N, C-alpha and C positions, 0 to 999 in steps of 0.2 A: 074532391079527393083530399081528405085531411090527413095526409101522411106526416108523421112527426118522427124525428130521430132523437133518441135519448142516449147520452153517454153514461156508462155504468161500470161498476166492478164486475169481475167474473162471477162473484157470488150472486150478484143481482141478475146478471145476464144469462147465466148458465141454463136455467130452466126453459128459456125461450130461444136462446142462440144455439145451444148444442143440438136440438132437434133439426133446426134449419141446416146446420153444417153437415149433420149426418145424412139428411135427405139428399142434399146436393152433392157433397164431395164423395160420400160412400155410396149412396144410392144411385145417383146419376153418373158419376165419373169413376166409380170403382176404386177410389182411394182406399187402401187397407184401413179398416176401422181402428186398428191399434195405434195408428199414427195421427188420427184426426184431432183428438184432444191432446194437449201436451202441457208440460209444466210452465210454459210461457203464458198460458191463459190466466193464471193467478196473478202474474206480474203485469198484465196488459190492461189497457182501458178498452172497453168494448162499446161499439156503437150498435144500437138496435133500432130498426125502423118499424114503426107500428102503423097499421091502417086506421081508419077512423072508428073502427069497431074495437080497437085495442089489441088486434091480433099481430103478432110479430111476423114481419114479411121479409126482413133482410138483416144482415149483420156484417160486421167487420171488426178488426182490432188494431190497436196501435201499441207496439212493443215499446218498452222504456227507451231504447236507443233510436226510435223513430222509424221503425219498419212497420209498414201497414200490411196486413195479411188477413186471410180467412174471410175475404169478401164474398158474400153469397146473398142472392136474392131469390125468393121462391118463384117458380116458373111463371105463374100467372101474373106476376108483377114486373117481370123483366121488360126492359126497353121503355120504361115509364118514368125514368129519372131517379129511381130509388137508389141505385148504385152511386149516382152522382151525389145525392144527398148524404149518403153514408161516407163517401170519400171526402167530401168537403168538411163534414163534421170532424173526421179524424185529422185531416190536414189543419183545420182550425185549432184543434187541441195541440198539435205539434207546434204551431205558431205560438200559442199561449205559453208553451214550455220553452220558447225561444230556441228551438232546434234549428240548425242551419239548413237542413234538408230532410226529406222523407224518402225512403226507399221502399221498393216492393219487388216481389217476384211474380210477374204477371203470367197467367196462363196465356199461351200464344194467341188464342182466339179472343182474348180480352185486351191485347196490347194496344189496339187502336183506341179503345175506350180510355185507357190511361193516357195515351198520347194526346187525346183531345182535352185532357185535364192537366196538361203541362208537364207530363213525365217524359223523360227521354231514355231511350234504350241504351244499355251499356253491356259490352261483352257479347259472347256468343249465346245462342239459344242452347238450352240444356234440358235434360229430362229429369223430372222428379215425380215419383209415384205414378210412373207410366204416362205422364202428361208433359208436353213440351212447354217450357217456361222461358221468359226473358226477364233479366234483371233490369229494373228501371229506377230512375231517381228524379226528384223534383226539388229544385232549390227553393228555399223559403226566404231568401234575402232579397 
């Protein structure tokens, strides 16, 4: 299994990342299509995972202030370490930028995944786009 993660600009990532995000967030989770892509995409660094055939199978982004978001892995590749690879690539980039911490807004069903990767929950669970979320952070110091 030759999965590789590549960090790229939105201009480079959009043709492969946007369809994954729409399939998962809009198609599977009923997020309104009008809010899936936003003006932060242009300002963010994107991680895209590719299988050994060069097909994009997952994505995530790092906003300039250190927030990780839009983490998504196509269904047939879930629970195979792709999310961890994407997350570590984005955390690694945050470290290179000498950020003190990274934050994210975890969908509640993914909170354990992030906890296993060193994130701690803060504040109350809240709803966004009809999905329960938990704010989480991980210190990089």
